[in-house]
Structures are given as C-alpha cells and as structure tokens.
C-alpha positions in Angstrom: 163.7 131.7 11.6 167.0 131.4 12.5 169.9 132.4 9.4 172.0 129.8 8.4 175.0 129.0 9.1 177.4 130.3 6.0 180.5 131.7 4.9 181.5 135.3 3.4 183.9 135.4 0.1 184.7 138.7 -1.0 187.5 138.8 -3.9 187.9 140.6 -7.6 186.3 139.4 -11.2 189.8 138.5 -11.9 189.9 135.6 -8.7 187.0 134.2 -10.1 187.3 130.8 -11.8 186.0 130.0 -14.8 182.3 128.0 -13.8 182.9 130.1 -10.7 181.9 133.3 -12.6 179.3 132.1 -14.9 177.2 130.6 -12.2 177.5 134.5 -10.3 176.9 136.4 -13.6 173.8 133.3 -14.5 172.2 134.0 -10.6 172.5 137.6 -11.4 170.8 137.2 -15.0 168.2 135.2 -13.2 167.0 137.6 -10.8 167.6 140.8 -12.1 166.6 140.4 -16.2 164.2 137.4 -15.8 162.8 136.9 -12.6 162.3 141.6 -12.4 161.3 141.4 -16.3 164.0 144.1 -16.8 165.5 144.2 -20.1 168.7 146.2 -19.8 172.4 145.5 -19.9 173.1 143.6 -16.4 177.0 143.2 -17.7 177.5 147.0 -17.6 181.7 147.6 -18.0 181.5 148.3 -13.4 182.1 144.6 -12.6 185.9 144.4 -12.9 186.6 147.3 -11.0 184.0 145.6 -8.6 184.1 143.7 -5.3 181.5 140.7 -5.4 180.7 138.9 -2.1 178.6 136.3 -1.6 177.4 135.1 1.3 177.7 131.0 0.8 175.9 127.9 2.0 177.4 124.1 1.4 179.6 126.5 -1.0 176.6 128.1 -3.5 176.5 131.2 -3.7 172.7 131.9 -1.8 172.9 136.1 -1.5 175.1 138.3 -3.5 176.2 141.9 -3.3 178.6 144.1 -6.1 180.8 147.3 -3.5 182.6 149.5 -5.8 183.7 153.3 -6.1 182.0 155.7 -8.7 184.2 158.3 -9.6 184.5 161.5 -7.5 181.3 159.5 -5.5 180.9 157.8 -1.8 181.5 153.3 -2.6 178.1 151.6 -3.2 176.5 148.9 -2.6 174.6 147.4 -5.5 172.9 144.3 -7.6 172.3 142.8 -3.4 170.4 139.6 -4.5 169.1 137.0 -1.9 168.8 133.1 -4.5 164.8 132.5 -5.0 166.1 129.0 -3.5 167.2 130.9 0.0 164.5 133.6 0.6 163.0 133.5 3.7 165.7 132.8 5.9 167.1 136.3 7.1 169.8 135.9 4.2 169.2 139.2 3.0 169.6 141.0 6.5 172.9 139.1 7.0 174.6 139.9 3.4 174.3 143.7 3.7 175.6 143.4 7.1 178.4 141.6 5.8 178.9 144.3 2.3 178.5 147.4 4.7 181.1 145.4 7.0 183.4 145.0 3.4 182.2 148.6 2.2 183.6 150.0 5.8 187.1 147.4 5.7 187.8 148.1 2.1 186.5 152.1 1.8 187.0 153.1 5.3 185.1 156.5 7.0 183.3 157.3 3.5 180.0 157.3 3.8 178.3 154.5 1.5 175.5 154.4 -1.0 173.0 152.7 -3.1 169.8 152.5 -5.1 167.3 151.0 -3.7 164.4 149.6 -5.5 161.8 151.8 -3.3 159.3 148.9 -2.1 162.8 148.1 0.6 163.7 151.6 1.8 162.5 150.6 5.3 164.8 147.7 5.3 167.5 149.5 4.3 166.5 152.9 6.5 167.0 149.7 9.4 170.4 149.2 7.9 171.0 152.6 8.5 170.5 154.0 5.2 168.6 157.0 4.7 166.7 159.1 1.7 168.9 161.4 -0.5 166.6 161.3 -3.9 163.1 161.6 -4.6 161.7 158.2 -5.8 162.3 157.8 -9.8 162.1 154.5 -12.4 164.7 152.5 -13.4 163.9 150.3 -15.7 160.6 150.4 -14.9 160.8 150.2 -11.5 160.9 152.2 -8.5 163.8 153.5 -6.5 164.9 155.7 -4.4 168.6 156.7 -4.0 170.3 155.9 -0.3 173.3 156.6 1.4 174.6 155.1 4.8 176.8 158.2 6.8 179.9 157.1 8.3 179.7 155.3 11.4 182.0 155.7 14.1 184.1 152.7 15.9 182.0 153.9 19.2 178.5 153.9 17.2 179.4 150.4 16.2 
C-alpha cells in the first residue's frame, strides 16, 4: 500500500487554536489512555516546551509526534501515534521520517532519543535507532530506550 498524500505541521503549543488543541489532546488521550488502557498523566507538563508535529490528511491529524529536549539530555521524539482511522497506510514510517527530519533541523548535530514500546523495536531500528537500555515496564507496557546517532549530511 502506498502512503497517501499528506502535509506536515510543526508548531509550538501556543500556536494552536483552542479547537485544534482540543482535537490534538483528544487524539492523544483516545490512543494512549483509552485504547491502550493506561491510566497515567497524559498531560505531563512538557507540552509547553515541545514542538508538536502533525501529519495531516485533508486537514485532519492522521498522525502525531512530540519533539522536545529535556534539560541536559538529547532531544526526544515521543507521544508517537497514528490515528485509528488512518492505520494500515504506512503513516508511522512517514511520521517518523518527518519527526527525524524536524529534530535534525531544530536540534542540529545531536543524537535523537525515544522510549519505544518493545514490540516496535525493529521498526525504530529500521530508522537508525539503537537500543540503549534493557527492557523495562512503563505504565504496564514493556518499553526500551533507543537513540539514533547523529547522521552526517553525506550519510543521509
């Protein structure tokens, strides 16, 4: 299956309208809290310092990732999701490639970190991420920390 045409929107939290922000947060809660049956603080206080990347199809958020840099650590890609209405269209791959590109643009010359659900380790490895921790359980789901080393212009 080919990936449908999409556009990318990357912005800070305060650049969203109230309606856009509601839709974004509802999508995150629907996937991470309801679908995955995880009672945890989805609104964790990090959104204000992050960049929010939306992959849009016909103006609707079909996929999303949050990009941010914790103090003293490499930038991170997190809250990676594809809307249930848009799964099976290879949007996860497109989303991650756009997220990596955005990180390389905004956090140039730094490795990129993420906390992957363990069953997605091979997917992230296909994008250049390498394990940096043993498996651990977070919110009842097995995870593994991974990092993508800095890639030079000639290696891209």
